[in-house]
C-alpha positions in Angstrom: 14.1 9.0 -21.3 16.0 7.8 -17.6 13.8 6.9 -15.0 15.1 6.5 -11.4 14.5 3.5 -8.7 14.0 4.1 -4.7 14.6 0.9 -3.3 14.1 1.0 0.1 14.5 -3.0 1.4 12.7 -3.9 4.9 14.5 -6.4 5.4 18.0 -7.8 5.7 17.3 -10.0 3.1 15.1 -7.5 1.3 18.8 -5.6 1.4 21.1 -7.9 0.1 18.9 -8.8 -3.0 19.9 -5.3 -3.4 22.7 -6.5 -4.2 23.2 -10.4 -5.5 23.3 -9.5 -9.0 27.1 -8.8 -8.2 28.2 -10.9 -5.5 26.0 -14.4 -7.6 24.6 -15.9 -4.2 22.0 -18.5 -3.8 18.7 -17.9 -2.5 20.2 -20.6 0.5 23.2 -18.1 1.2 21.2 -15.4 1.3 19.3 -16.2 3.9 22.3 -17.4 5.6 23.7 -14.8 5.3 20.8 -12.0 6.1 20.4 -14.5 9.4 24.1 -13.9 10.4 23.8 -10.6 9.8 20.7 -10.1 11.9 22.0 -12.5 14.7 25.4 -11.2 15.0 25.7 -10.3 18.6 29.8 -10.4 18.6 32.5 -8.2 16.0 32.3 -11.6 14.4 29.6 -12.7 12.2 30.4 -16.0 11.9 31.1 -16.6 15.3 30.1 -20.7 17.0 28.0 -18.2 19.1 25.9 -17.2 16.0 26.1 -19.7 14.5 24.1 -21.9 16.8 22.3 -19.5 16.1 21.9 -19.3 12.7 22.1 -23.3 12.7 19.2 -23.1 15.4 16.4 -20.8 12.5 17.4 -23.5 9.5 17.0 -26.9 11.5 20.5 -28.0 11.1 21.5 -30.6 14.0 25.8 -29.1 13.6 26.7 -26.0 13.2 29.7 -26.6 11.7 27.9 -27.7 8.6 27.3 -23.6 8.4 31.1 -23.7 7.8 30.5 -24.8 3.8 28.1 -21.9 3.8 31.3 -19.9 4.9 33.2 -20.8 2.8 31.2 -19.7 -0.6 30.2 -16.1 1.7 33.9 -15.2 1.5 35.0 -16.7 -2.3 31.9 -14.3 -3.5 33.0 -11.7 -1.2 30.5 -11.5 0.4 31.9 -12.0 3.9 35.2 -10.6 4.9 38.3 -12.6 7.0 39.1 -10.1 9.4 42.1 -10.5 13.4 38.5 -10.8 15.1 37.1 -13.2 12.5 34.1 -12.4 9.3 32.2 -9.6 8.2 30.4 -8.1 5.9 32.5 -6.6 2.6 32.3 -2.6 3.0 29.4 -3.0 -0.5 26.9 -5.1 1.7 27.7 -2.4 5.5 23.9 -1.6 5.8 23.2 2.3 6.6 19.2 3.6 8.0 20.1 6.6 6.3 20.7 5.1 2.8 18.7 4.9 0.4 19.5 3.4 -2.8 19.1 4.6 -6.1 18.9 3.3 -9.5 19.4 4.8 -12.9 18.1 3.8 -15.8 
């Protein structure tokens, strides 16, 4: 028996959850990454300005606390360092044209 499941996530968090079996991020890491993606206005996903916005949304007093999450996300392969800062890995590049299908 073949099943085809179409997944059309409506939020960045839901999109990231689809790949979390591969990445093995904690719920908090997923939340932080989703906020970094949703609030980034620069090429550098983890810019100082973006850290301030994300820290504020998470009620974290010191945005530098997020450096712990940046390291974890990098170590787990969710983001990668580039010459311009950090960006999501190819696996997590979101394209609204793409529908995720899982065949089982």
